[in-house]
N, C-alpha and C positions, 0 to 999 in steps of 0.2 A: 817422239820426241820431245825436246824442253821447251816449255814455251816461254820459256826465258828468255832462248837462246837468241842470239841478235842476227838469226836466220833473214827476217821479213823488218827488217830494222827500217825500214821506208816506209811500212805498214804503221811502228809503233813512231815514226817520228812523224809522219803525217797524226797520227790519231793525239799525240802530241799537241801538237800547233792548233787542231782545232779544240782542242780540251782547253787552251790557255784562250783559244779565243775567245769560247764559250762563255769562261768565267772572268773578262773584261768587258763581255756584253753582260752579264749579269752583274756588273757589279756597275755597269751604267743605267740600266734598264732601273734597278734600288736607288741609284741616286737623282736620277731623273721625278721618282714616284716620291722620292721622301723631301727634295730639295726645292724640284724646279726649275724656273728663272732665277731663284734663287743662288744656285750653285754655279758662282763666274770666279775659281779662284784656280790657281796654276794646276795645284792637280786634277782639278774635274776640264780643264779645256785637254790638258795632255790625254785623259783617259777618251773626250770627244773627240780630240786629233786622230786617237787610233782606233776608236773605231767606224770613224765615220764613209771612210769607204763602206765598210759591208752593209751599214745600214743603208748609205744613199745605192749599193747593190739588191737591197729587198725593196729597199723604195722605188727602184724601176721597176720593177717587177706586181710592185703591189701597188691596186688602184687609189689615187688620188683623197679618194673620201678618209682613208682609212689616217687614225693618228698617229702621230709618230710614237706614243712607245709600243702601241700593236705592232709596228714595222718592227723596232725593237726584237722585241718577245717573237714574232714570225719568224724574226733571223736565228734567235735562238733555237726556237723550232729548227729547222731546217737543216743546222749546225749540227744538232745532237742525231738527226736523221741520217745525215751523214756520217757521221761516228758508227752509226747503229750497223748502213751500207757497208764501213770498212771493217769493220769488224766480223761481220756474217759473211762477207763475197770470201773474202781469202779462207775462212773457214770448211765453206761448200766447196772451192773448189780442190782444197785438199782432200777432203772425203773425199767428192770424186773421184781424186787419183788413188784414195787408197780402195775404194770398191772395183777397181778392174777397167 
């Protein structure tokens, strides 16, 4: 089977969305590390408005003593884990079907 075929478009689409979200979170983490409270321009506010729902969701399950930068970093780790699961589970299911 051709791996670039659009058979599993729902898996690839979710992977692309998670990858984009991960890259935006990495950009937020880097800007938070470099600029901190000084980054208050329109682009940085837009970046924060896009990533705030994700950071708040991870912050809800994280203890309050954890700093905000580590919550963002933890969100990046969890999104990478979700991308790995999203890639491995369909591969394992297709292998299981091939084995009979």
